[in-house]
Z-matrix of the N, CA and C atoms (Angstrom, degrees):
N
C 1 1.432
C 2 1.580 1 109.27
N 3 1.295 2 116.63 1 -43.86
C 4 1.497 3 120.10 2 -179.97
C 5 1.539 4 111.87 3 -63.11
N 6 1.389 5 112.20 4 -38.39
C 7 1.484 6 115.89 5 -179.22
C 8 1.478 7 107.90 6 -66.80
N 9 1.334 8 122.39 7 -40.39
C 10 1.386 9 125.41 8 179.14
C 11 1.575 10 110.17 9 -60.92
N 12 1.308 11 117.70 10 -41.35
C 13 1.423 12 123.33 11 179.83
C 14 1.536 13 110.88 12 -63.82
N 15 1.392 14 112.54 13 -39.63
C 16 1.508 15 113.22 14 179.98
C 17 1.495 16 111.20 15 -71.19
N 18 1.325 17 119.25 16 -37.56
C 19 1.435 18 120.45 17 171.81
C 20 1.514 19 116.54 18 -54.98
N 21 1.300 20 114.53 19 -45.06
C 22 1.495 21 122.75 20 -179.28
C 23 1.513 22 108.47 21 -69.29
N 24 1.306 23 119.91 22 -36.54
C 25 1.413 24 123.33 23 178.21
C 26 1.572 25 110.34 24 -66.78
N 27 1.384 26 114.00 25 -43.37
C 28 1.369 27 116.85 26 -179.26
C 29 1.541 28 111.29 27 -68.95
N 30 1.325 29 118.17 28 -35.19
C 31 1.453 30 119.34 29 176.92
C 32 1.556 31 110.61 30 -66.88
N 33 1.354 32 116.41 31 -37.04
C 34 1.460 33 119.02 32 179.04
C 35 1.500 34 107.84 33 -65.18
N 36 1.321 35 124.01 34 -41.66
C 37 1.425 36 125.63 35 178.59
C 38 1.505 37 110.81 36 -61.94
N 39 1.322 38 114.95 37 -43.51
C 40 1.453 39 119.85 38 179.97
C 41 1.589 40 110.03 39 -59.15
N 42 1.311 41 112.49 40 -49.20
C 43 1.511 42 118.65 41 -178.32
C 44 1.552 43 110.50 42 -66.02
N 45 1.268 44 116.64 43 -35.32
C 46 1.459 45 115.51 44 172.88
C 47 1.496 46 116.20 45 -62.41
N 48 1.383 47 114.92 46 -44.28
C 49 1.496 48 117.79 47 173.97
C 50 1.518 49 114.61 48 -61.06
N 51 1.341 50 116.26 49 -35.36
C 52 1.471 51 119.79 50 179.10
C 53 1.537 52 107.42 51 -68.07
N 54 1.280 53 116.21 52 -42.66
C 55 1.565 54 117.16 53 179.82
C 56 1.508 55 108.47 54 -61.59
N 57 1.335 56 118.42 55 -45.32
C 58 1.460 57 116.90 56 178.68
C 59 1.558 58 114.43 57 -60.99
N 60 1.351 59 114.47 58 -37.29
C 61 1.426 60 118.22 59 178.39
C 62 1.496 61 110.62 60 -69.28
N 63 1.298 62 121.55 61 -40.16
C 64 1.471 63 124.73 62 177.46
C 65 1.453 64 111.46 63 -64.76
N 66 1.287 65 119.20 64 -38.47
C 67 1.458 66 122.91 65 179.18
C 68 1.588 67 111.04 66 -63.97
N 69 1.381 68 110.90 67 -41.40
C 70 1.444 69 115.59 68 177.76
C 71 1.509 70 115.12 69 -65.19
N 72 1.391 71 113.07 70 -42.07
C 73 1.424 72 117.36 71 176.87
C 74 1.595 73 113.53 72 -67.22
N 75 1.322 74 113.84 73 -33.85
C 76 1.488 75 118.30 74 173.03
C 77 1.515 76 112.69 75 -61.97
N 78 1.335 77 115.31 76 -45.40
C 79 1.490 78 119.31 77 176.98
C 80 1.546 79 110.92 78 -57.60
N 81 1.373 80 111.87 79 -47.90
C 82 1.465 81 115.20 80 179.67
C 83 1.530 82 111.98 81 -58.93
N 84 1.302 83 117.63 82 -43.06
C 85 1.511 84 123.55 83 175.56
C 86 1.543 85 112.00 84 -57.49
N 87 1.351 86 114.71 85 -42.16
C 88 1.413 87 121.68 86 179.29
C 89 1.563 88 108.43 87 -61.72
N 90 1.333 89 117.03 88 -44.49
C 91 1.420 90 119.47 89 -177.98
C 92 1.486 91 113.04 90 -67.13
N 93 1.395 92 117.05 91 -32.93
C 94 1.441 93 120.70 92 178.88
C 95 1.526 94 109.98 93 -71.93
N 96 1.375 95 117.59 94 -37.03
C 97 1.411 96 122.49 95 -178.72
C 98 1.535 97 103.90 96 -67.46
N 99 1.265 98 120.42 97 -43.26
C 100 1.415 99 119.51 98 -175.18
C 101 1.546 100 110.04 99 -66.51
N 102 1.304 101 116.16 100 -41.38
C 103 1.500 102 122.15 101 173.79
C 104 1.534 103 109.21 102 -55.36
N 105 1.291 104 117.92 103 -47.04
C 106 1.414 105 119.06 104 -175.98
C 107 1.504 106 110.20 105 -68.44
N 108 1.343 107 116.82 106 -38.77
C 109 1.495 108 117.64 107 175.53
C 110 1.488 109 112.20 108 -62.21
N 111 1.316 110 117.66 109 -41.36
C 112 1.478 111 121.60 110 176.52
C 113 1.541 112 115.28 111 -58.55
N 114 1.393 113 112.33 112 -41.92
C 115 1.486 114 117.09 113 179.83
C 116 1.548 115 108.52 114 -70.31
N 117 1.384 116 117.67 115 -40.81
C 118 1.448 117 118.06 116 -179.95
C 119 1.527 118 109.64 117 -67.64
N 120 1.309 119 117.61 118 -33.05
C 121 1.411 120 120.20 119 179.02
C 122 1.557 121 110.66 120 -66.59
N 123 1.289 122 118.97 121 -32.30
C 124 1.430 123 119.55 122 178.89
C 125 1.502 124 110.33 123 -78.50
N 126 1.334 125 119.10 124 -37.82
C 127 1.486 126 121.02 125 -175.16
C 128 1.546 127 110.86 126 -78.39
N 129 1.382 128 118.07 127 -25.41
C 130 1.388 129 123.34 128 -178.15
C 131 1.530 130 109.84 129 -116.30
N 132 1.309 131 114.63 130 50.46
C 133 1.481 132 120.29 131 -172.24
C 134 1.584 133 111.94 132 -65.19
N 135 1.366 134 115.92 133 -27.55
C 136 1.433 135 116.93 134 -177.38
C 137 1.495 136 111.96 135 -82.83
N 138 1.317 137 123.42 136 -11.54
C 139 1.372 138 125.40 137 -178.97
C 140 1.521 139 110.61 138 -84.22
N 141 1.408 140 116.02 139 128.68
C 142 1.395 141 120.87 140 179.58
C 143 1.542 142 111.07 141 -77.59
N 144 1.386 143 114.38 142 123.37
C 145 1.396 144 116.26 143 178.78
C 146 1.545 145 112.66 144 -122.32
N 147 1.277 146 118.62 145 8.42
C 148 1.358 147 122.94 146 177.56
C 149 1.507 148 117.09 147 -60.62
N 150 1.352 149 111.77 148 -37.69
C 151 1.495 150 119.86 149 179.23
C 152 1.592 151 105.19 150 -116.47
N 153 1.302 152 115.67 151 134.08
C 154 1.472 153 117.40 152 177.51
C 155 1.513 154 109.61 153 -71.83
N 156 1.259 155 117.17 154 142.15
C 157 1.501 156 119.30 155 -179.96
C 158 1.538 157 107.95 156 -130.40
N 159 1.331 158 111.11 157 152.27
C 160 1.493 159 117.29 158 -174.37
C 161 1.509 160 112.63 159 -65.19
N 162 1.304 161 115.19 160 155.24
C 163 1.535 162 123.40 161 174.02
C 164 1.557 163 101.03 162 -72.23
N 165 1.382 164 112.90 163 143.89
C 166 1.413 165 118.70 164 -178.65
C 167 1.543 166 108.62 165 -68.08
N 168 1.306 167 113.69 166 157.74
C 169 1.472 168 121.38 167 179.56
C 170 1.551 169 110.01 168 -67.63
N 171 1.310 170 118.67 169 -31.46
C 172 1.440 171 120.07 170 173.29
C 173 1.498 172 115.69 171 -60.83
N 174 1.368 173 111.70 172 -43.58
C 175 1.492 174 117.81 173 176.73
C 176 1.492 175 113.02 174 -65.17
N 177 1.374 176 114.08 175 -38.16
C 178 1.554 177 118.84 176 178.75
C 179 1.451 178 107.94 177 -67.45
N 180 1.329 179 120.98 178 -37.31
C 181 1.377 180 120.65 179 -179.48
C 182 1.453 181 114.52 180 -67.20
N 183 1.285 182 116.93 181 -32.71
C 184 1.519 183 121.21 182 176.59
C 185 1.573 184 111.63 183 -77.21
N 186 1.391 185 115.29 184 -34.86
C 187 1.421 186 119.59 185 177.19
C 188 1.534 187 111.50 186 -133.70
N 189 1.311 188 115.41 187 90.33
C 190 1.504 189 123.86 188 -170.64
C 191 1.515 190 110.37 189 -55.87
N 192 1.390 191 115.60 190 -29.70
C 193 1.465 192 116.96 191 -177.41
C 194 1.534 193 114.90 192 -62.61
N 195 1.311 194 113.48 193 -17.30
C 196 1.496 195 120.15 194 179.71
C 197 1.583 196 110.55 195 -70.89
N 198 1.240 197 117.37 196 -15.87
C 199 1.451 198 123.97 197 178.17
C 200 1.609 199 109.90 198 -53.30
N 201 1.318 200 112.28 199 -47.54
C 202 1.450 201 121.55 200 175.58
C 203 1.557 202 112.35 201 -46.06
N 204 1.346 203 111.95 202 -47.67
C 205 1.505 204 114.39 203 -179.18
C 206 1.507 205 112.66 204 -68.70
N 207 1.269 206 119.09 205 -33.89
C 208 1.460 207 123.15 206 172.50
C 209 1.560 208 112.11 207 -58.12
N 210 1.434 209 112.50 208 -43.70
C 211 1.462 210 116.91 209 177.21
C 212 1.548 211 112.50 210 -63.56
N 213 1.280 212 114.19 211 -39.75
C 214 1.513 213 119.80 212 178.59
C 215 1.575 214 111.40 213 -64.29
N 216 1.327 215 113.72 214 -41.11
C 217 1.563 216 119.86 215 -177.85
C 218 1.496 217 104.88 216 -67.17
N 219 1.369 218 121.41 217 -44.68
C 220 1.406 219 123.46 218 175.33
C 221 1.442 220 114.22 219 -56.83
N 222 1.283 221 118.48 220 -43.91
C 223 1.465 222 124.99 221 179.12
C 224 1.580 223 108.83 222 -62.99
N 225 1.284 224 117.31 223 -46.72
C 226 1.493 225 117.92 224 -178.54
C 227 1.543 226 110.81 225 -67.75
N 228 1.281 227 116.67 226 -38.24
C 229 1.526 228 118.37 227 175.65
C 230 1.542 229 110.70 228 -62.23
N 231 1.324 230 116.61 229 -41.59
C 232 1.483 231 116.72 230 179.96
C 233 1.500 232 114.98 231 -67.53
N 234 1.403 233 112.88 232 -37.26
C 235 1.447 234 119.06 233 176.42
C 236 1.524 235 110.78 234 -67.74
N 237 1.282 236 119.50 235 -43.30
C 238 1.453 237 122.06 236 -176.62
C 239 1.556 238 108.91 237 -68.93
N 240 1.316 239 118.37 238 -32.27
C 241 1.498 240 119.95 239 178.63
C 242 1.510 241 111.05 240 -70.02
N 243 1.296 242 118.73 241 -28.96
C 244 1.469 243 122.84 242 -177.62
C 245 1.529 244 108.94 243 -68.75
N 246 1.304 245 114.90 244 -61.29
C 247 1.492 246 115.98 245 -174.09
C 248 1.540 247 116.06 246 -136.51
N 249 1.347 248 114.69 247 3.95
C 250 1.460 249 119.34 248 178.14
C 251 1.454 250 112.57 249 83.51
N 252 1.268 251 121.53 250 -9.47
C 253 1.473 252 122.36 251 -177.00
C 254 1.519 253 111.41 252 -116.90
N 255 1.320 254 116.38 253 137.83
C 256 1.421 255 121.24 254 178.78
C 257 1.522 256 106.47 255 -107.98
N 258 1.301 257 120.69 256 121.25
C 259 1.506 258 122.51 257 -172.21
C 260 1.548 259 108.39 258 -73.68
N 261 1.289 260 114.00 259 140.58
C 262 1.423 261 123.11 260 176.18
C 263 1.499 262 110.16 261 -94.38
N 264 1.448 263 121.45 262 118.36
C 265 1.371 264 116.47 263 -176.26
C 266 1.545 265 110.44 264 -68.59
N 267 1.387 266 116.41 265 152.19
C 268 1.527 267 117.04 266 -176.73
C 269 1.471 268 114.07 267 -54.02
N 270 1.321 269 119.78 268 -38.25
C 271 1.430 270 119.83 269 -177.86
C 272 1.585 271 114.59 270 -63.88
N 273 1.366 272 113.48 271 -19.83
C 274 1.432 273 116.44 272 -179.58
C 275 1.503 274 113.17 273 -103.62
N 276 1.352 275 116.43 274 -3.41
C 277 1.435 276 122.64 275 -176.04
C 278 1.581 277 115.29 276 -55.44
N 279 1.347 278 114.71 277 -40.86
C 280 1.447 279 118.22 278 -177.80
C 281 1.558 280 107.94 279 -74.32
N 282 1.267 281 120.43 280 -36.60
C 283 1.488 282 122.20 281 178.83
C 284 1.584 283 108.50 282 -68.09
N 285 1.348 284 115.52 283 -41.86
C 286 1.455 285 116.43 284 176.47
C 287 1.510 286 113.29 285 -63.86
N 288 1.263 287 118.42 286 -40.04
C 289 1.559 288 124.85 287 174.95
C 290 1.482 289 107.90 288 -57.51
N 291 1.299 290 116.27 289 -51.67
C 292 1.533 291 120.26 290 -177.06
C 293 1.544 292 110.04 291 -64.80
N 294 1.326 293 117.02 292 -38.63
C 295 1.544 294 119.72 293 175.66
C 296 1.525 295 111.12 294 -64.56
N 297 1.282 296 118.80 295 -43.52
C 298 1.449 297 123.43 296 -179.87
C 299 1.459 298 112.52 297 -66.41
N 300 1.312 299 117.83 298 -36.03
C 301 1.530 300 124.25 299 -174.79
C 302 1.503 301 111.93 300 -90.83
N 303 1.353 302 116.93 301 -8.32
C 304 1.484 303 117.21 302 -178.28
C 305 1.463 304 112.79 303 -76.56
N 306 1.399 305 120.64 304 117.06
C 307 1.470 306 122.55 305 178.87
C 308 1.561 307 110.95 306 -67.98
N 309 1.192 308 116.27 307 143.75
C 310 1.439 309 120.77 308 176.42
C 311 1.535 310 108.87 309 -88.59
N 312 1.324 311 114.14 310 151.98
C 313 1.439 312 116.33 311 176.03
C 314 1.499 313 111.10 312 -73.73
N 315 1.378 314 116.71 313 154.64
C 316 1.479 315 117.59 314 -174.77
C 317 1.542 316 111.31 315 -58.35
N 318 1.293 317 114.08 316 -40.53
C 319 1.505 318 119.17 317 -176.96
C 320 1.518 319 110.94 318 -63.14
N 321 1.321 320 117.15 319 -26.31
C 322 1.433 321 122.13 320 -177.07
C 323 1.555 322 114.64 321 -73.98
N 324 1.311 323 110.77 322 -21.58
C 325 1.402 324 119.50 323 -178.31
C 326 1.546 325 115.41 324 -84.80
N 327 1.368 326 116.36 325 -16.97
C 328 1.443 327 119.42 326 -172.41
C 329 1.513 328 108.47 327 -119.18
Protein backbone atom coordinates (compact mmCIF):
# COMPACT_ATOMS: atom_id res chain seq x y z
CA UNK A 1 0.00 0.00 0.00
CA UNK A 2 2.82 2.41 0.88
CA UNK A 3 4.62 1.60 -2.37
CA UNK A 4 1.47 2.38 -4.33
CA UNK A 5 1.16 5.70 -2.51
CA UNK A 6 4.77 6.60 -3.31
CA UNK A 7 4.18 5.79 -7.00
CA UNK A 8 1.11 8.01 -7.10
CA UNK A 9 2.90 10.80 -5.27
CA UNK A 10 5.82 10.57 -7.68
CA UNK A 11 3.45 10.63 -10.65
CA UNK A 12 1.67 13.66 -9.21
CA UNK A 13 4.98 15.51 -8.83
CA UNK A 14 5.94 14.63 -12.39
CA UNK A 15 2.61 15.90 -13.76
CA UNK A 16 2.89 19.10 -11.73
CA UNK A 17 6.33 19.77 -13.22
CA UNK A 18 5.02 19.06 -16.72
CA UNK A 19 2.13 21.47 -16.17
CA UNK A 20 4.49 24.22 -15.01
CA UNK A 21 6.73 23.64 -18.03
CA UNK A 22 3.79 23.71 -20.44
CA UNK A 23 2.47 26.94 -18.93
CA UNK A 24 5.90 28.52 -19.32
CA UNK A 25 6.13 27.38 -22.94
CA UNK A 26 2.59 28.66 -23.58
CA UNK A 27 3.53 32.06 -22.17
CA UNK A 28 6.63 32.16 -24.36
CA UNK A 29 4.53 31.25 -27.39
CA UNK A 30 2.05 34.02 -26.55
CA UNK A 31 4.88 36.54 -26.38
CA UNK A 32 6.20 35.40 -29.75
CA UNK A 33 2.74 35.63 -31.29
CA UNK A 34 2.30 39.13 -29.86
CA UNK A 35 5.70 40.16 -31.21
CA UNK A 36 4.82 38.80 -34.62
CA UNK A 37 1.46 40.58 -34.57
CA UNK A 38 3.21 43.82 -33.62
CA UNK A 39 5.70 43.50 -36.48
CA UNK A 40 2.96 42.64 -38.96
CA UNK A 41 0.93 45.57 -37.69
CA UNK A 42 3.81 47.91 -38.43
CA UNK A 43 4.59 46.49 -41.87
CA UNK A 44 0.96 46.28 -42.92
CA UNK A 45 -0.24 49.56 -41.42
CA UNK A 46 -2.61 50.30 -44.28
CA UNK A 47 -4.51 47.01 -43.90
CA UNK A 48 -7.66 47.24 -41.74
CA UNK A 49 -7.56 44.58 -39.04
CA UNK A 50 -10.23 45.90 -36.67
CA UNK A 51 -12.88 43.70 -38.23
CA UNK A 52 -12.16 40.14 -39.32
CA UNK A 53 -12.79 39.55 -42.98
CA UNK A 54 -13.30 36.38 -44.94
CA UNK A 55 -10.52 34.76 -46.90
CA UNK A 56 -10.97 35.33 -50.63
CA UNK A 57 -12.61 32.66 -52.77
CA UNK A 58 -9.47 32.51 -54.92
CA UNK A 59 -7.38 31.62 -51.86
CA UNK A 60 -9.96 29.06 -50.72
CA UNK A 61 -9.96 27.52 -54.21
CA UNK A 62 -6.17 27.09 -53.99
CA UNK A 63 -6.26 25.80 -50.40
CA UNK A 64 -9.68 24.30 -49.59
CA UNK A 65 -8.71 23.79 -45.94
CA UNK A 66 -9.01 27.57 -45.50
CA UNK A 67 -12.79 27.23 -45.81
CA UNK A 68 -12.87 26.15 -42.14
CA UNK A 69 -11.37 29.52 -41.17
CA UNK A 70 -14.03 31.35 -43.16
CA UNK A 71 -16.69 29.39 -41.28
CA UNK A 72 -15.10 30.34 -37.95
CA UNK A 73 -14.85 34.02 -38.94
CA UNK A 74 -18.53 33.99 -39.95
CA UNK A 75 -19.45 32.37 -36.64
CA UNK A 76 -17.50 34.97 -34.66
CA UNK A 77 -19.05 37.80 -36.67
CA UNK A 78 -22.56 36.48 -36.05
CA UNK A 79 -21.90 35.99 -32.32
CA UNK A 80 -20.38 39.43 -31.90
CA UNK A 81 -23.30 41.05 -33.74
CA UNK A 82 -25.79 39.40 -31.38
CA UNK A 83 -24.50 40.64 -28.03
CA UNK A 84 -20.89 41.66 -28.50
CA UNK A 85 -19.55 38.76 -26.41
CA UNK A 86 -17.97 35.58 -27.69
CA UNK A 87 -18.39 32.75 -25.16
CA UNK A 88 -15.26 30.95 -23.99
CA UNK A 89 -15.78 27.16 -23.81
CA UNK A 90 -15.03 25.71 -20.34
CA UNK A 91 -12.17 23.58 -21.70
CA UNK A 92 -10.43 26.76 -22.93
CA UNK A 93 -11.15 28.93 -19.90
CA UNK A 94 -7.80 28.26 -18.19
CA UNK A 95 -5.83 28.89 -21.39
CA UNK A 96 -7.77 32.10 -21.97
CA UNK A 97 -7.09 33.27 -18.40
CA UNK A 98 -3.39 32.46 -18.80
CA UNK A 99 -3.31 34.32 -22.12
CA UNK A 100 -5.09 37.35 -20.68
CA UNK A 101 -2.87 37.49 -17.59
CA UNK A 102 0.47 36.87 -19.33
CA UNK A 103 2.54 40.05 -19.24
CA UNK A 104 4.26 40.94 -22.47
CA UNK A 105 7.94 41.70 -22.58
CA UNK A 106 8.84 45.37 -22.92
CA UNK A 107 10.42 44.84 -26.33
CA UNK A 108 7.20 43.18 -27.56
CA UNK A 109 5.22 46.35 -26.96
CA UNK A 110 7.41 48.62 -29.08
